[in-house]
C-alpha positions in Angstrom: -21.5 9.8 27.0 -24.3 8.1 27.9 -27.1 6.7 26.3 -30.4 5.8 27.5 -33.2 3.0 26.6 -36.8 3.1 28.0 -39.1 0.6 28.0 -42.7 1.4 28.8 -46.2 -0.2 30.4 -44.5 -3.3 31.2 -46.7 -5.6 32.8 -44.8 -6.6 35.7 -45.0 -4.6 38.8 -42.2 -2.2 39.7 -41.1 -3.8 43.2 -40.5 -7.0 41.1 -38.9 -5.6 38.6 -36.7 -3.1 41.2 -35.2 -6.3 42.4 -33.5 -7.1 39.2 -32.2 -4.1 38.3 -30.3 -3.5 41.7 -28.1 -6.9 40.5 -26.8 -4.8 37.3 -26.4 -1.5 38.2 -22.5 -0.7 38.5 -21.5 -3.5 36.7 -19.7 -4.0 33.3 -22.3 -4.6 30.5 -21.2 -8.4 29.3 -21.9 -9.2 33.1 -24.8 -7.6 33.6 -26.0 -9.5 30.9 -24.7 -12.6 31.6 -26.0 -12.5 35.4 -29.4 -11.6 33.9 -29.3 -14.7 31.6 -29.0 -16.7 34.6 -31.5 -15.2 36.8 -34.8 -17.0 37.0 -37.0 -13.7 37.0 -39.6 -13.0 34.2 -38.2 -9.7 35.0 -34.9 -10.2 33.7 -35.8 -10.8 30.2 -37.3 -7.0 30.1 -34.4 -5.6 31.6 -31.7 -7.5 29.3 -33.7 -6.3 26.6 -33.7 -2.9 27.4 -30.0 -3.5 28.4 -29.5 -4.5 24.9 -30.8 -1.6 23.5 -29.4 1.1 25.8 -26.2 -0.5 24.5 -27.2 -0.2 20.9 -28.1 3.5 21.6 -25.0 4.2 22.5 -23.1 2.1 19.9 -25.5 4.4 17.1 -24.5 7.8 18.9 -20.8 7.2 18.4 -17.7 5.3 18.5 -17.8 3.6 22.0 -15.2 0.9 23.1 -18.2 -1.5 24.1 -16.2 -3.0 26.3 -16.0 -0.3 28.8 -19.5 0.7 28.9 -20.8 -0.1 32.0 -24.3 0.2 33.8 -24.8 3.9 34.8 -28.4 3.4 36.1 -31.5 0.9 36.0 -34.7 2.6 37.1 -38.4 1.0 37.4 -41.0 3.9 38.1 -44.5 3.3 38.7 -47.0 3.3 35.1 -50.7 3.2 34.7 -52.5 0.4 37.2 -55.0 -1.7 35.7 -58.0 -1.8 37.5 -60.2 -5.0 37.7 -63.2 -6.9 39.7 -63.5 -10.3 40.9 -66.9 -11.2 42.3 -66.6 -12.8 45.5 -69.2 -14.7 47.7 -72.7 -13.1 48.9 -72.5 -10.5 46.2 -69.1 -8.8 47.3 -66.6 -7.9 44.8 -63.1 -7.3 45.3 -60.7 -4.9 43.3 -57.7 -6.3 41.2 -54.7 -4.2 40.3 -52.5 -4.8 37.6 -50.1 -2.8 38.2 -47.2 -1.6 35.5 -44.3 -0.1 35.1 -41.8 2.1 33.0 -38.1 0.9 33.0 -35.2 3.3 32.8 -31.7 2.1 31.6 -28.8 4.0 31.1 -25.4 3.2 29.8 -22.2 5.5 30.1 -18.3 4.6 28.9 -15.9 4.3 31.8 -13.0 6.5 31.7 -9.9 5.0 32.1 
């Protein structure tokens, strides 16, 4: 049975978050957390925290063997975009788009 954890309104662009999500899909949970601990990107901390939450959700729901859990899916979807304006020379303005993401991590127990 699969367990899901979601983190919404993360202040990282979905493109940057997807780079880190691709590192852990299909790996065992312990191996995925080890990879995330040594990944030098800010998004790695967010993915690791959500992954730990998914494991806790799986543990709470039923008796699962944590050694057999693996990351079935890690998806970074687009969240709302904050729109800001920065003043430029000669009375012009440039739009600044501050993108946010919704992160979903699904773990499942791998059958023998």
